[in-house]
N, C-alpha and C positions, 0 to 999 in steps of 0.2 A: 345588703351585706350580711345582716344577721342570718338570713336564710341560707346564703351561700356558705357561711361559716358553719351552720348546722349540717349542711351537706358534706363539707370537708370533714367535720368530726365523724359523721356516720361512715363515709367512704373509707377514711383511714382506719376505723375500727374493723370494718368488713375485711379490709386488706390484711390487717394484723391477724384476724381470726383465720382467714384463709391460709395465711403463711404459717400458722401454727401446725396445720395438718397436711398441707399439700405443698409440693408434690411428694409422693412417697419416696421416689428415687431422685438423685441429684439431676437437675436440668441446667445445662449451661456448659461452660468451659472451666474445668477444674484448674487450680483450687479455689479461685476467688470470684470468677465471673459466672455467677449462677446462683441457684437457690435450691435447697431441700427443706421440706417442712421441719419446723423445730422439733416436733415430737419424733418423727422417724429418724432425723439426724442424730438425736440424742437417745435413740432407742436402747442402746446397750446400758447406758447409765440409768435410764428410767426403769428398764427391766430389773436391774440390780436393786434399785430403791424399792420398787413395787414388790419384788420377791422377798426382800428382807422384811418389809412390813407384813406381808402375808404369813411368812413362816415363823416370825418371832412374836407377833401380836395377834394374828387373826385366825390362824389355822393350826390346830394341834392334831397331828396324825393319829395319836393314840385315842384321843377323844372321838374322832370321826369313825375310825375302824371299829371301836368298841360298840358302836351303835348297830353293827351288823349282827343279826341273829344267825348262827350257823345252821340251825334247824330250818329256818325259813329260806336261807340261801340254797340248801340242799333240795328243798321242794321246788324252788324257782328254776333250777337248772336240771331237774331230774330227767326229763326226756332227752335233751341233747347230751347229757352226761352218760346215760345208758347207751345211747347210740355210739358215742365216742369209745366207751369201754368195750362194747361189742367189736368195733372195728379194730381197736388196738389189740385185743386178746386174739382175735382170729389172725391178724397180720403177724403177730409175734410167734404164735404157735406154728403157723404155716412156714415161716422163715426158718425157725430153729429145728423143727422136726417135721418136714412136709410129709414124709412117708407115714409116720405115726398118725399125724392129723388126718390124712386121707383115709387111713384104715379104719378110723373110728366111725361108728354110725352117726348119722346126723343127730340123733337124740343124745348121744354121748358128747358130741361137740357142743350142743346147746346147753347141756348140763354144766360143762366146764365154764362156758361163757357166763351163764347165769350165776354160777357160784362166785365168779370174779365180780360181776355186777352187784351182787348182794353187799359187797363191801364198799360200794361207791358212796353212799351217803355218809358213812363213817369217815371215808377219805376226805370228803369235802369239809366235814366238821373239824377233822384233824388239821388240815391245811389252814383253814381260817383261824382256828385257835392258835396255831403257830404264828400266823401273821399278827394277830392281836397282841400276843405276848412279846413279839420281837419286831414290832413295826419299824422302830428306828434303825434296825439292822438290815431291813430289806427294802425300805422305801425312803428315798430322798425327795421329800415333798417340794423342796426348793427347786430341784432339777425338773420336777413335773411342771412347775410354773414357768421356769426359764424355757424349757423345750416348747411348751405351747405358745409362748409369746414370740420366740425366735422363729418358729415354724411358719407363722402367719404374720407378716409385717403389718398387715392391716389391723390385726387384733388389738395391738397396743393403742393404735390410733382410735379404734372404735371404743375401747374402754375409757380413754381420756375424754373423747368427744361426747360420748353418750352421758357420762356423769356430769359434764360441764355445760350442757346445752343452755340451761337458764343463766349461767354465768356469762356465756358468750353473748346471749341476747341482751343481758344487762350492760355488757361493755358497749354493744352497738347503740343502745338507747342513750347511754351516757354521752356518747359522741354527739348525739343530736342536742341534748340539753346543754352540755358544757360548751359546745360549739356555738350555739345560739347566744348564750350569755356573753361569751368572749366577742362574738360578732357585734353585739351592741357597743362594746367598748371600742372595737375596731372602727365602727361607723362614726363615733364621736371624734376619734383621733383623725380620721380621714377628712371629716367636715372641717376640722380646725386647721389641718396642715396641707391637705391635698398633695401629700408627699407620696410619690409612687412606691417607695420602699415600704410604706406602711402595710400594703396588702400582702406581699410575699412574706414579710417578717411576721405579721399577725397570722398568716396562714400556717407558717411553720410552727409558730408558738401554739396555735390551736391544735394542730396534729400532734405535736410532741406532748403538750400538757394533758390533753384529754386522753391520749393513750396511756400515759403514766398514771394519771389519777384513776382511770377506769380499772386498770389492772390492780392497783392498790386497794380499791374499794371492794374488789372481789374477796379479798382475804382479811382486810382490816376495817374496823377494829375486831379483834378476836372475841372479846367479850361485849355483851350488849351494853350500849351506852345511850345517853340522851343528849341530843343537840340542844343547847340553850336550856337544858333541864326539862325540855318538853317532848321533843320528837325522838322516839326510840330508834336506834340505828345500830346495825352490826354488819360485818362483812357478809355478803350474800351466801358465800360458800359455807361459812360457819353457821349461818342461820338455817341452812338446809340440811343440817347434820343428819337428822333422822331419815329424811327422804333419800339422801345420798347413801346412807348405810344400807338401806334396803335395796336400792338400785345397784350398788356396787356388789353386794352379796349375790344378787341374782345373776349379774353379768359374769362374775368369777365362777359361780357354780355352773353356768351354762356354757362358758367358753374355755375356762382354764382347768378348774378342779373337777373335771368330768370323770365319770366312771371309766370310759375308755382310756383317758390320759393316765389315770391312777393305775389301772391294770398294766398299761404299757410301761409306766415307771417302775412297777414291781418286777416285771418280766424282762425288761430291756434297759433299765436304768443302771446307774453306776454301782448299785448294790445287788444287781440281779443274780450274780454268782451265788450269793448266800441263799437267795430265794429258791433258785433252781436246785441246789443241794437239799434244801429243806423239803421241796416237793418230791424229789427222788427218794429220800428216806421214807417219807410218808407213803408213797406208792409201794415201795418194796415191803414195808411193814404190813400194809393192807393185803398185799398178795400173800405174804406168809400166813396171815390170819385166816385167809380164805382158801388156802391150798389144801385143806384136809381132804377134799374130794378129788382135786386135780392131781395131787402128788402120785397116787398109784399109776396114773396114766402118763405123767410127765416126768417127775423127778426120778422115778425108778428106771424109766425107759431111756432117758438121755443122760442121767448122772447129775450129781449135785452141782458140779462146776458149770455145766451148760444151763442148768436151771437158774443159777445166779446170773448168767449172761442174759437169760430171758427176762429176768426181773429188771436188770439195768436197761434193757432195750424198751421194755414197757414203760419204765419211768421216763426215759428220754422222749418217747412219743407222747406221754401224758403232758409234758411241759408244752409241746407244740399245740396240743388241743386245748390247753387251759384257757388261753385268751378268748377264742371264739365261744367256748362253752360258758365262761364266766359272764360274758356280755349278754347272755340271755336273762341275767338277773339285773340288767342295767336299771330298769324302772324302779324295782324294789330298792336297790342299793342307793340310787339317787335320792329317793324319798327318805330312806332310813338314815343316811349320813347327814342329810339336811345341812349341806354346806352353806347355802344362802342365808338361812336364819342364824347359823352359828357365826358367820362373818359379820352380819348386821349387828348382832348383840354385842360382839366384842368391839366393833367400831365405835359403838356408843360409849364404851369405857375409855377410849383413847383420850389423851390430853388434847387441848386445842392445837398445840404445835404438832403433835404426832398426826392428828387428823388432817391438818393443813398439808402435811407431807404427801398426802394422797394425790394432790393436784399441783401443788406449788412447784415441784421440780420441772413441770412442763413449761413453766414461764421463766424460772429464775435465771438460767444460764444465758439465754439469748433474748431476754426481755429488752435489753437496750437496743437490739437490732430492730425489733418490732416498733419501738418508740421512734427510732431514727427514721424508719421507713414512713411512719406517720408524719414526721416533720417534713420530709422531702416531698411527699404527696401534697401536704398543706401548702408548702412554698410554691409548688408548681401551679396549683389552683389559684393561689394569690396572684401570681405573675400573669396568669390568664385573665384574671379580673382587670389588672392594670391595662392589658392590651385591649380589652373590650371597652373600658371606660375612656381611654385616651386615644384609641385607634381611629 
């Protein structure tokens, strides 16, 4: 009986762990007959909680963007930038004055394009400095996180599952130890009473109690204590704080706060209009600065008004090229922003309760359901024991 009880404890824990993360989508007949993993079912609330923690305590956009060196960024994207400028300049000039452009010798065309290209590094520095000075006006870092987590339903599951693997293994082991201990008590009661109800009742109690206790021991006690003044003990998740901080930082840097996601947030996020206007102003200003050679061929020939239209067109095309061009500096930007270490360092400063909030919401709302399922499985196994013993 103690060994069967240990199996009950282990199986109910495995069921609880499985039900935490699977299935991703609801399986069954809505609204009550079926199941969806606790984490995916509560994804909206958990995304909100995770995003709030990230944006208020772990990630400061100003601090991250300030680590980017404009000179180094310009060097990293120099080749794709020059190619983009060449294409934009030729496309705009051909569109707004094809006759003039075709009349120019190839050497003159190249001279105009190279003059525009000469201002490209300054343009990169200007745009990046504008972003650094006005990052809160052009980037909603919370929306970057929300978009990444909502775009991939598996991502939130992976984040929670990966940082909690030792906790899940601990819960399963607890099922064996606690189940075996309660099984010894069950054996004594059975020997004394031979009451058939003992087995399903104890089975349910083992499933319920071991599930409840295992989940509690993941988080509590928050502070390190000594049992009987001798044995040190602390909730396993609290005890792994430094390890979790590094792991979570790496996961967020690799999956959520990536350079492509941040660039997308700047150019397509809720504050993108301000960013686009900023880029357009910077492009037009750079064209004006570099137009000393081009003006005799362009401005005089087509007039100031049409020249302004050309600058606007060039700015609009520059916005479209910005994302693929900027991503050529992805490796440098990822290393420079150092999101993983930044998050890990700040996580170590969180209070015990704040740190617990990283994983606790995954359990709290539907914890009772997991415990109830453990009790039901335990009772069914106990009833099966009765049939085998008395059958």
